[in-house]
FIFI-419834 format. One record per atom (N, C-alpha, C, O): residue in one letter; x, y negated, z negated. Coordinates in steps of 0.2 Angstrom, whole numbers, padded with zeros to 4 digits, always signed. Layout:
BEGIN
AXYZ...
This chain:
BEGIN
M+0004+0006+0000M+0000+0000+0000M+0004-0006+0000M+0003-0011+0004K+0009-0006-0004K+0014-0012-0004K+0017-0013+0002K+0018-0019+0005A+0019-0007+0005A+0023-0008+0012A+0018-0011+0017A+0020-0015+0021M+0011-0009+0017M+0006-0012+0022M+0005-0019+0020M+0005-0023+0025K+0005-0021+0014K+0004-0028+0013K+0010-0032+0015K+0009-0038+0018D+0016-0029+0014D+0022-0033+0016D+0022-0034+0023D+0025-0039+0026F+0020-0028+0027F+0021-0028+0034F+0015-0033+0038F+0017-0037+0042L+0009-0032+0035L+0004-0036+0039L+0003-0043+0036L+0001-0048+0040G+0004-0044+0030G+0003-0051+0027G-0004-0051+0024G-0008-0048+0026E-0004-0056+0019E-0011-0056+0015E-0016-0059+0019E-0022-0057+0019H-0015-0064+0024H-0020-0067+0028H-0023-0062+0033H-0029-0062+0034A-0019-0058+0036A-0021-0053+0040A-0025-0048+0037A-0030-0045+0040I-0024-0046+0031I-0028-0041+0027I-0035-0044+0026I-0040-0040+0026R-0035-0050+0024R-0042-0053+0023R-0046-0053+0029R-0052-0052+0029N-0043-0054+0035N-0047-0054+0041N-0050-0047+0043N-0055-0046+0045I-0045-0042+0041I-0047-0035+0042I-0053-0034+0038I-0058-0030+0040V-0053-0036+0031V-0058-0035+0027V-0065-0038+0029V-0070-0035+0029R-0064-0044+0032R-0070-0047+0034R-0074-0043+0040R-0080-0042+0040V-0069-0041+0045V-0072-0037+0050V-0075-0030+0048V-0081-0029+0050F-0072-0027+0043F-0075-0021+0040F-0082-0022+0037F-0087-0018+0037A-0082-0028+0034A-0089-0030+0030A-0094-0031+0035A-0100-0029+0034I-0093-0035+0040I-0098-0036+0046I-0100-0030+0049I-0106-0029+0050I-0095-0025+0050I-0097-0019+0053I-0102-0015+0049I-0107-0012+0051L-0100-0015+0042L-0104-0011+0037L-0111-0014+0037L-0116-0010+0037I-0112-0021+0037I-0119-0024+0036I-0123-0022+0042I-0129-0021+0042A-0119-0023+0048A-0123-0022+0055A-0125-0014+0055A-0131-0013+0057T-0121-0010+0053T-0123-0003+0053T-0129-0002+0048T-0133+0002+0050V-0129-0004+0042V-0135-0004+0038V-0141-0006+0041V-0146-0003+0040A-0141-0012+0044A-0147-0015+0047A-0150-0011+0052A-0156-0010+0053V-0145-0008+0057V-0148-0004+0062V-0151+0002+0060V-0157+0004+0062I-0148+0005+0055I-0151+0011+0052I-0158+0010+0049I-0163+0014+0049T-0158+0004+0045T-0164+0002+0042T-0170+0001+0047T-0176+0003+0046Y-0168-0002+0052Y-0173-0004+0057Y-0176+0002+0061Y-0182+0003+0061K-0172+0007+0062K-0174+0013+0066K-0178+0017+0061K-0183+0020+0063T-0177+0017+0055T-0180+0021+0050T-0187+0018+0049T-0192+0022+0048V-0188+0012+0048V-0195+0009+0046V-0200+0009+0052V-0206+0011+0051G-0197+0008+0058G-0202+0008+0063G-0204+0002+0066G-0203-0003+0062A-0207+0002+0071A-0209-0005+0075A-0215-0008+0071A-0215-0014+0071E-0220-0004+0068E-0226-0007+0065E-0224-0011+0059E-0227-0017+0058D-0219-0009+0055D-0217-0013+0049D-0211-0017+0051D-0208-0020+0046A-0210-0019+0057A-0204-0023+0059A-0205-0030+0056A-0200-0032+0053G-0211-0033+0056G-0212-0039+0054G-0211-0039+0046G-0207-0044+0043E-0214-0034+0043E-0214-0034+0036E-0207-0033+0033E-0204-0036+0028N-0204-0028+0037N-0197-0026+0035N-0192-0032+0036N-0187-0033+0032K-0194-0036+0041K-0190-0041+0043K-0190-0046+0037K-0185-0049+0035A-0196-0048+0035A-0197-0052+0029A-0193-0050+0023A-0190-0053+0020A-0194-0043+0022A-0191-0040+0016A-0184-0041+0017A-0180-0042+0012S-0181-0039+0023S-0174-0040+0024S-0171-0047+0023S-0166-0048+0020T-0176-0051+0025T-0174-0058+0024T-0173-0060+0017T-0169-0064+0015A-0179-0057+0013A-0179-0059+0006A-0173-0056+0003A-0170-0059-0002I-0172-0050+0005I-0166-0046+0001I-0160-0049+0003I-0155-0051-0001V-0159-0050+0010V-0152-0052+0012V-0151-0059+0011V-0146-0061+0010G-0157-0063+0013G-0156-0070+0012G-0152-0072+0018G-0154-0071+0024N-0147-0076+0017N-0143-0079+0022N-0138-0073+0024N-0133-0072+0020P-0138-0070+0030P-0134-0064+0031P-0126-0067+0031P-0122-0063+0029I-0125-0072+0034I-0118-0075+0034I-0115-0076+0027I-0110-0074+0026A-0119-0079+0023A-0117-0080+0016A-0116-0074+0012A-0111-0073+0008E-0121-0069+0013E-0120-0062+0010E-0114-0059+0012E-0110-0056+0008I-0112-0059+0019I-0106-0056+0021I-0100-0059+0018I-0095-0055+0016E-0100-0066+0018E-0094-0069+0015E-0093-0067+0008E-0087-0066+0006S-0099-0067+0004S-0098-0065-0003S-0095-0058-0004S-0091-0057-0008I-0098-0053+0001I-0095-0046+0000I-0088-0046+0002I-0084-0043-0001M-0086-0050+0007M-0079-0050+0009M-0074-0053+0004M-0069-0051+0003V-0077-0058+0000V-0073-0061-0005V-0072-0056-0011V-0067-0055-0013D-0078-0053-0013D-0077-0048-0018D-0072-0042-0016D-0068-0040-0020T-0073-0040-0010T-0069-0034-0007T-0062-0037-0007T-0057-0033-0009E-0060-0043-0005E-0054-0045-0005E-0051-0046-0012E-0045-0044-0013E-0054-0048-0016E-0052-0049-0023E-0050-0042-0026E-0045-0041-0030F-0055-0037-0025F-0054-0031-0027F-0047-0028-0024F-0043-0025-0028L-0047-0028-0018L-0041-0026-0015L-0034-0029-0017L-0029-0026-0018I-0035-0036-0018I-0029-0039-0021I-0027-0037-0028I-0021-0036-0029V-0032-0036-0032V-0031-0033-0039V-0028-0026-0038V-0023-0025-0042E-0031-0022-0034E-0028-0015-0033E-0021-0016-0031E-0016-0012-0033F-0019-0020-0026F-0012-0021-0024F-0008-0023-0029F-0002-0020-0030D-0010-0028-0033D-0005-0030-0039D-0004-0024-0044D+0001-0023-0046T-0010-0021-0045T-0009-0015-0050T-0004-0010-0048T+0000-0007-0051I-0005-0008-0041I+0000-0003-0038I+0007-0006-0038I+0011-0002-0040N+0008-0012-0037N+0015-0015-0037N+0018-0015-0044N+0023-0013-0045V+0013-0016-0049V+0016-0016-0056V+0018-0009-0058V+0023-0008-0061A+0013-0004-0056A+0015+0003-0057A+0021+0005-0054A+0025+0009-0057L+0022+0003-0048L+0028+0005-0044L+0034+0002-0048L+0039+0005-0048S+0033-0005-0050S+0039-0008-0053S+0041-0005-0060S+0047-0004-0061S+0036-0003-0064S+0037+0000-0070S+0040+0007-0070S+0044+0010-0074N+0039+0011-0064N+0041+0018-0063N+0047+0018-0059N+0049+0024-0057T+0050+0013-0057T+0056+0013-0053T+0062+0016-0057T+0064+0014-0063A+0065+0021-0054A+0070+0025-0057A+0077+0021-0057A+0078+0016-0053T+0081+0022-0062T+0087+0019-0063T+0091+0020-0057T+0093+0026-0055P+0094+0015-0054P+0098+0016-0048P+0104+0020-0049P+0107+0019-0054V+0106+0025-0045V+0112+0029-0045V+0118+0025-0042V+0118+0023-0037V+0123+0024-0046V+0129+0021-0044V+0134+0026-0042V+0136+0030-0047Y+0136+0026-0036Y+0141+0031-0034Y+0148+0028-0034Y+0149+0023-0031A+0153+0032-0036A+0159+0030-0036A+0162+0030-0029A+0161+0035-0025S+0166+0026-0027S+0169+0026-0021S+0174+0031-0021S+0177+0033-0026P+0176+0034-0015P+0181+0039-0014P+0188+0037-0018P+0191+0042-0021A+0190+0031-0017A+0196+0029-0020A+0196+0029-0027A+0200+0031-0031T+0190+0027-0030T+0189+0028-0038T+0189+0035-0040T+0193+0036-0045V+0186+0039-0036V+0186+0046-0038V+0193+0049-0038V+0195+0053-0042N+0196+0047-0033N+0203+0050-0032N+0208+0047-0038N+0212+0051-0041V+0207+0041-0040V+0211+0038-0046V+0209+0042-0052V+0213+0044-0056V+0202+0043-0053V+0200+0047-0059V+0203+0054-0059V+0205+0056-0064S+0202+0057-0053S+0205+0064-0053S+0213+0064-0054S+0215+0069-0058A+0216+0059-0051A+0223+0059-0053A+0225+0058-0060A+0230+0061-0063D+0221+0053-0063D+0222+0052-0070D+0221+0058-0074D+0225+0060-0079A+0215+0061-0073A+0214+0068-0077A+0219+0073-0076A+0221+0076-0080A+0221+0074-0069A+0226+0079-0068A+0233+0077-0072A+0236+0081-0075E+0235+0071-0072E+0241+0069-0076E+0240+0070-0083E+0245+0072-0086D+0234+0068-0086D+0233+0069-0093D+0233+0077-0094D+0236+0079-0099T+0230+0081-0090T+0231+0088-0091T+0238+0091-0091T+0240+0095-0095A+0242+0088-0086A+0249+0090-0086A+0253+0088-0092A+0257+0092-0094D+0251+0082-0094D+0254+0079-0100D+0253+0084-0106D+0257+0086-0110E+0246+0086-0107E+0244+0090-0112E+0248+0097-0112E+0250+0100-0117Q+0248+0099-0106Q+0252+0106-0105Q+0259+0106-0107Q+0261+0110-0110V+0262+0100-0105V+0269+0099-0106V+0270+0099-0114V+0275+0102-0117S+0266+0095-0117S+0266+0094-0124S+0265+0101-0128S+0268+0102-0133K+0260+0105-0125K+0259+0111-0128K+0265+0116-0128K+0267+0119-0132E+0268+0116-0122E+0274+0120-0120E+0280+0118-0125E+0283+0122-0128T+0280+0111-0125T+0286+0109-0130T+0285+0111-0137T+0289+0113-0140A+0278+0110-0139A+0277+0112-0146A+0278+0119-0147A+0281+0122-0152D+0276+0124-0142D+0277+0131-0143D+0285+0132-0143D+0287+0137-0147E+0289+0129-0139E+0296+0130-0139E+0299+0128-0146E+0303+0132-0148Q+0296+0122-0148Q+0299+0120-0155Q+0297+0125-0160Q+0301+0127-0164V+0291+0128-0160V+0289+0133-0165V+0293+0139-0164V+0295+0142-0169S+0294+0141-0158S+0298+0147-0156S+0305+0146-0159S+0308+0151-0162E+0308+0140-0157E+0315+0139-0160E+0315+0139-0167E+0320+0142-0170G+0310+0136-0170G+0310+0136-0178G+0310+0143-0181G+0313+0144-0185A+0305+0147-0177A+0304+0154-0180A+0311+0158-0179A+0313+0161-0183A+0314+0156-0173A+0321+0160-0172A+0326+0158-0177A+0330+0162-0180D+0326+0151-0178D+0331+0149-0183D+0330+0152-0190D+0334+0154-0194Q+0323+0152-0192Q+0321+0155-0198Q+0323+0162-0199Q+0325+0165-0204T+0322+0166-0193T+0323+0173-0193T+0331+0174-0194T+0333+0178-0198Q+0335+0170-0190Q+0342+0171-0191Q+0344+0169-0198Q+0348+0173-0201D+0342+0163-0201D+0344+0162-0208D+0342+0167-0212D+0345+0169-0217S+0336+0170-0211S+0333+0175-0216S+0338+0181-0215S+0340+0185-0220E+0340+0183-0209E+0344+0189-0208E+0351+0188-0211E+0354+0192-0214E+0354+0182-0210E+0360+0180-0213E+0360+0180-0221E+0364+0183-0224Q+0354+0178-0224Q+0353+0178-0231Q+0353+0185-0233Q+0355+0187-0239T+0349+0189-0229T+0348+0196-0231T+0355+0200-0231T+0356+0204-0236Q+0359+0198-0226Q+0365+0202-0226Q+0370+0200-0231Q+0373+0204-0234E+0370+0193-0233E+0374+0191-0239E+0371+0194-0245E+0375+0196-0249V+0365+0194-0246V+0362+0198-0252V+0364+0205-0252V+0366+0208-0258T+0363+0208-0246T+0365+0215-0246T+0372+0217-0248T+0374+0221-0251E+0377+0212-0245E+0384+0213-0246E+0385+0212-0254E+0389+0216-0257A+0382+0207-0256A+0383+0205-0263A+0381+0211-0268A+0384+0213-0273A+0375+0214-0266A+0372+0219-0270A+0377+0225-0269A+0377+0229-0274T+0379+0226-0263T+0384+0232-0262T+0390+0232-0267T+0392+0237-0269E+0392+0226-0267E+0398+0225-0271E+0397+0226-0279E+0401+0228-0282S+0391+0224-0280S+0389+0224-0288S+0385+0230-0290S+0384+0231-0296V+0384+0235-0285V+0380+0241-0287V+0384+0245-0292V+0390+0246-0290I+0381+0247-0297I+0384+0251-0302I+0382+0258-0301I+0376+0260-0301H+0387+0263-0300H+0386+0270-0300H+0388+0273-0307H+0392+0270-0310Y+0385+0279-0308Y+0386+0282-0315Y+0388+0289-0314Y+0385+0293-0311G+0394+0290-0316G+0397+0297-0316G+0400+0298-0323G+0397+0296-0328V+0406+0300-0324V+0409+0301-0330V+0411+0293-0333V+0411+0292-0339V+0411+0289-0328V+0412+0282-0329V+0408+0278-0325V+0406+0280-0319A+0406+0272-0326A+0402+0267-0322A+0407+0264-0317A+0413+0263-0318Y+0405+0264-0310Y+0410+0261-0305Y+0406+0258-0300Y+0400+0260-0298T+0409+0253-0296T+0406+0250-0290T+0409+0253-0284T+0413+0258-0285D+0407+0251-0278D+0409+0254-0272D+0417+0252-0271D+0421+0256-0269D+0418+0246-0273D+0426+0244-0273D+0430+0249-0278D+0435+0251-0276D+0427+0250-0283D+0431+0255-0288D+0432+0262-0285D+0437+0265-0285Y+0426+0264-0281Y+0427+0271-0278Y+0432+0271-0273Y+0436+0275-0272Y+0432+0266-0268Y+0437+0266-0263Y+0444+0265-0265Y+0449+0268-0262N+0445+0261-0270N+0452+0260-0273N+0454+0267-0276N+0460+0268-0276L+0450+0270-0280L+0452+0277-0282L+0454+0282-0277L+0459+0285-0277V+0450+0282-0271V+0452+0286-0266V+0458+0284-0263V+0462+0289-0261R+0460+0278-0262R+0466+0276-0259R+0472+0277-0264R+0478+0279-0262I+0471+0276-0271I+0477+0278-0275I+0478+0285-0275I+0484+0287-0276I+0473+0289-0275I+0474+0297-0274I+0478+0298-0268I+0483+0302-0268A+0476+0295-0262A+0479+0297-0256A+0486+0295-0256A+0491+0298-0253A+0488+0289-0259A+0495+0286-0259A+0499+0290-0264A+0505+0291-0262E+0497+0292-0270E+0501+0295-0275E+0502+0303-0273E+0507+0306-0275A+0497+0306-0270A+0497+0313-0269A+0497+0315-0262A+0493+0319-0260T+0500+0311-0258T+0500+0312-0250T+0503+0319-0249T+0508+0321-0251G+0499+0323-0245G+0501+0330-0243G+0500+0335-0248G+0501+0341-0247A+0497+0333-0254A+0496+0338-0260A+0490+0342-0259A+0486+0340-0255D+0488+0347-0263D+0482+0350-0262D+0477+0346-0266D+0478+0342-0270V+0471+0349-0266V+0465+0345-0269V+0466+0345-0277V+0464+0340-0280M+0468+0351-0280M+0469+0351-0287M+0474+0345-0289M+0473+0342-0294S+0480+0345-0286S+0485+0339-0287S+0481+0332-0287S+0482+0328-0291K+0478+0331-0281K+0474+0325-0280K+0469+0324-0286K+0469+0318-0288M+0466+0329-0288M+0461+0328-0294M+0464+0326-0300M+0462+0322-0304M+0470+0329-0301M+0474+0327-0307M+0476+0320-0307M+0476+0316-0312V+0479+0317-0302V+0480+0310-0301V+0474+0306-0302V+0475+0301-0306G+0469+0308-0299G+0463+0304-0300G+0460+0304-0307G+0457+0299-0310R+0461+0310-0310R+0459+0310-0317R+0463+0306-0322R+0460+0304-0327V+0469+0305-0321V+0473+0301-0325V+0470+0294-0325V+0469+0290-0330V+0468+0291-0319V+0465+0285-0319V+0458+0284-0323V+0457+0280-0327I+0454+0290-0322I+0448+0290-0326I+0449+0290-0333I+0446+0287-0337N+0454+0294-0336N+0456+0295-0343N+0458+0288-0346N+0456+0286-0351R+0461+0284-0342R+0463+0277-0344R+0457+0273-0345R+0457+0269-0349V+0452+0273-0340V+0446+0269-0341V+0442+0271-0347V+0440+0267-0350L+0443+0277-0349L+0439+0280-0355L+0443+0278-0361L+0440+0279-0367N+0449+0276-0361N+0454+0275-0367N+0454+0267-0368N+0454+0263-0364A+0453+0265-0374A+0452+0258-0376A+0458+0254-0375A+0458+0248-0375R+0464+0258-0375R+0470+0254-0374R+0471+0252-0367R+0476+0248-0365F+0467+0254-0362F+0468+0252-0355F+0461+0248-0353F+0456+0248-0356P+0462+0245-0347P+0456+0241-0344P+0450+0246-0344P+0451+0252-0343S+0444+0243-0343S+0438+0247-0343S+0435+0248-0336S+0430+0251-0336T+0438+0246-0331T+0436+0248-0324T+0442+0251-0320T+0448+0250-0322I+0440+0255-0315I+0445+0259-0311I+0449+0254-0307I+0455+0255-0308T+0447+0248-0304T+0451+0244-0301T+0455+0240-0305T+0461+0239-0304E+0453+0238-0311E+0458+0235-0316E+0463+0239-0318E+0469+0237-0319V+0462+0246-0319V+0467+0250-0321V+0472+0251-0316V+0478+0251-0317I+0470+0251-0309I+0475+0252-0304I+0479+0246-0303I+0485+0247-0302Y+0477+0240-0304Y+0480+0234-0303Y+0483+0231-0310Y+0486+0226-0310Q+0483+0235-0315Q+0485+0233-0322Q+0493+0231-0321Q+0497+0234-0318G+0495+0225-0325G+0502+0223-0325G+0504+0221-0318G+0510+0222-0316N+0500+0218-0314N+0502+0216-0307N+0504+0222-0303N+0509+0221-0299G+0501+0228-0304G+0503+0234-0300G+0509+0237-0302G+0512+0242-0299E+0511+0236-0308E+0517+0239-0311E+0516+0247-0313E+0521+0250-0314Q+0510+0248-0314Q+0508+0255-0316Q+0509+0260-0311Q+0510+0266-0313F+0507+0259-0305F+0507+0264-0300F+0512+0261-0294F+0512+0256-0291T+0517+0266-0292T+0522+0264-0287T+0519+0262-0280T+0521+0257-0277P+0513+0265-0278P+0511+0263-0271P+0508+0256-0271P+0508+0253-0266I+0506+0253-0277I+0505+0246-0277I+0511+0242-0276I+0510+0237-0272K+0516+0244-0279K+0522+0240-0278K+0525+0240-0271K+0528+0235-0268D+0526+0246-0268D+0529+0247-0262D+0524+0246-0256D+0526+0246-0250G+0517+0245-0257G+0513+0243-0252G+0509+0249-0248G+0505+0248-0244R+0511+0255-0250R+0508+0261-0247R+0500+0262-0249R+0497+0265-0245F+0499+0258-0254F+0491+0258-0256F+0487+0255-0250F+0482+0258-0249W+0490+0250-0247W+0486+0247-0242W+0487+0250-0235W+0482+0249-0230S+0492+0254-0234S+0493+0257-0227S+0491+0264-0226S+0491+0267-0221V+0490+0268-0232V+0488+0275-0232V+0481+0276-0229V+0477+0271-0229T+0480+0281-0225T+0474+0283-0222T+0471+0289-0226T+0474+0295-0226P+0466+0288-0230P+0463+0294-0235P+0460+0299-0230P+0458+0298-0225S+0461+0305-0233S+0458+0311-0229S+0452+0314-0233S+0450+0311-0238A+0449+0319-0230A+0443+0322-0233A+0445+0325-0240A+0441+0324-0245D+0451+0327-0241D+0453+0330-0248D+0453+0324-0253D+0451+0325-0259D+0455+0318-0251D+0456+0313-0255D+0449+0311-0258D+0447+0309-0264Y+0444+0311-0253Y+0437+0309-0255Y+0434+0314-0259Y+0430+0313-0264E+0435+0321-0258E+0433+0326-0262E+0435+0326-0269E+0432+0327-0274A+0442+0324-0270A+0445+0324-0276A+0442+0318-0280A+0440+0319-0286A+0441+0312-0277A+0438+0307-0281A+0431+0308-0283A+0429+0307-0288N+0427+0312-0279N+0420+0313-0280N+0420+0318-0286N+0416+0317-0291R+0424+0323-0286R+0424+0328-0292R+0426+0325-0298R+0423+0327-0304V+0431+0321-0298V+0433+0318-0305V+0428+0313-0308V+0427+0313-0314L+0425+0310-0303L+0420+0305-0305L+0414+0309-0308L+0410+0306-0312A+0413+0315-0306A+0407+0319-0308A+0409+0322-0315A+0405+0325-0318G+0416+0322-0317G+0417+0324-0324G+0422+0330-0324G+0424+0332-0330E+0425+0332-0318E+0430+0338-0318E+0436+0335-0321E+0439+0330-0319D+0440+0339-0325D+0446+0337-0328D+0451+0342-0329D+0450+0347-0333Y+0456+0342-0324Y+0461+0348-0324Y+0468+0345-0327Y+0473+0348-0327A+0467+0338-0329A+0473+0335-0331A+0474+0335-0339A+0479+0333-0341Q+0470+0339-0342Q+0471+0340-0349Q+0471+0334-0353Q+0475+0333-0358G+0468+0328-0351G+0467+0322-0355G+0473+0318-0354G+0474+0313-0357A+0478+0319-0349A+0484+0315-0347A+0482+0308-0346A+0477+0307-0342L+0486+0304-0348L+0486+0296-0347L+0491+0294-0342L+0491+0288-0340Y+0496+0298-0341Y+0502+0296-0337Y+0504+0302-0333Y+0503+0308-0334F+0507+0301-0327F+0511+0306-0323F+0517+0302-0320F+0517+0296-0319A+0522+0306-0318A+0528+0304-0314A+0531+0309-0310A+0530+0315-0312A+0534+0307-0305A+0537+0312-0301A+0543+0316-0305A+0546+0312-0309V+0544+0322-0303V+0549+0326-0307V+0555+0323-0307V+0559+0323-0312S+0557+0320-0301S+0564+0318-0300S+0565+0311-0304S+0571+0310-0305S+0560+0308-0306S+0561+0302-0310S+0561+0303-0317S+0563+0298-0321V+0560+0309-0319V+0560+0310-0327V+0567+0312-0329V+0569+0318-0327T+0570+0308-0332T+0577+0309-0335T+0577+0308-0342T+0573+0304-0345S+0583+0310-0345S+0584+0309-0352S+0585+0301-0353S+0589+0298-0349G+0582+0298-0358G+0583+0291-0360G+0578+0287-0356G+0578+0281-0357S+0573+0290-0351S+0568+0286-0348S+0562+0284-0352S+0562+0287-0358W+0558+0280-0350W+0552+0279-0354W+0548+0284-0355W+0544+0284-0360H+0548+0290-0351H+0544+0296-0352H+0546+0299-0359H+0542+0303-0362S+0552+0298-0361S+0555+0302-0367S+0551+0301-0373S+0551+0305-0378T+0547+0295-0374T+0543+0294-0379T+0536+0297-0379T+0532+0296-0384L+0534+0300-0373L+0528+0302-0372L+0527+0310-0374L+0533+0313-0374N+0521+0312-0374N+0520+0320-0375N+0519+0323-0369N+0515+0322-0365R+0524+0327-0367R+0524+0331-0360R+0519+0336-0361R+0519+0340-0365L+0514+0336-0356L+0509+0341-0356L+0510+0347-0351L+0511+0353-0353F+0512+0346-0344F+0513+0351-0339F+0516+0348-0333F+0516+0342-0332E+0518+0352-0329E+0520+0350-0322E+0516+0354-0317E+0515+0359-0317Y+0514+0350-0312Y+0511+0353-0306Y+0512+0349-0300Y+0511+0343-0299Y+0514+0352-0294Y+0515+0350-0288Y+0519+0344-0287Y+0517+0339-0284G+0525+0344-0291G+0529+0338-0290G+0528+0333-0295G+0532+0328-0295H+0523+0333-0300H+0522+0328-0305H+0522+0331-0312H+0520+0337-0313I+0524+0327-0316I+0524+0329-0324I+0519+0325-0327I+0519+0319-0326Y+0515+0328-0331Y+0509+0324-0334Y+0510+0323-0342Y+0513+0328-0345F+0509+0317-0344F+0510+0316-0351F+0503+0312-0354F+0499+0310-0351N+0504+0312-0361N+0499+0308-0365N+0502+0305-0371N+0499+0301-0375
């Protein structure tokens, strides 16, 4: 309707309304005339005149009413159309879309880089912590190994054990297991005696190594222990004693009259050593 009004114009619409009104009145008059008949023509004419009055005036009145009605209807439709007008859609230009897409892609790339960097930092931190933990564990393990106390006939650490094996190997090189056990047992007997140090290592190094010749001449550090040396050490630590409680021993060739051995009680000789207490 609004489109028709805009196209024809308000004045043209009024003329069309007038024409339709005249045609409508003429049509009604013809139908009425034919229906009533010729006999009542005069009477009907008077009635029509009384009803219609001035035909031109009646037609103009009808056209005015019709025109006002149509104008009101046009305005109502226009208002309704105006109130129901949808919000216009604003479309971004291709350039704008491209810029937004590029910005979004750049933001996504930055977020991905940030995430990867954070993951790398977390991984590096975890690796450092793992390495630190492993180093600390190793240090603790080494310290614990050094300080672990074993219990046999005497208490001893791992260092005590290896020092006992080495002194047996150096003092009884090439001897049988029994001879090696006797040398090892002298060390154990000293640990058990209150006049000597209370640990195997301290007994071996007592007096700056003056008690045992391999400490003085260096063989203690160069010797390679054998399986017999380890067996002898294990057995004397378990309590076996074939040295008869001896606290000293010396090579047979070194025992002469007037030597320091002369003040000791000689117990027995075995495999090139003489044992004393």
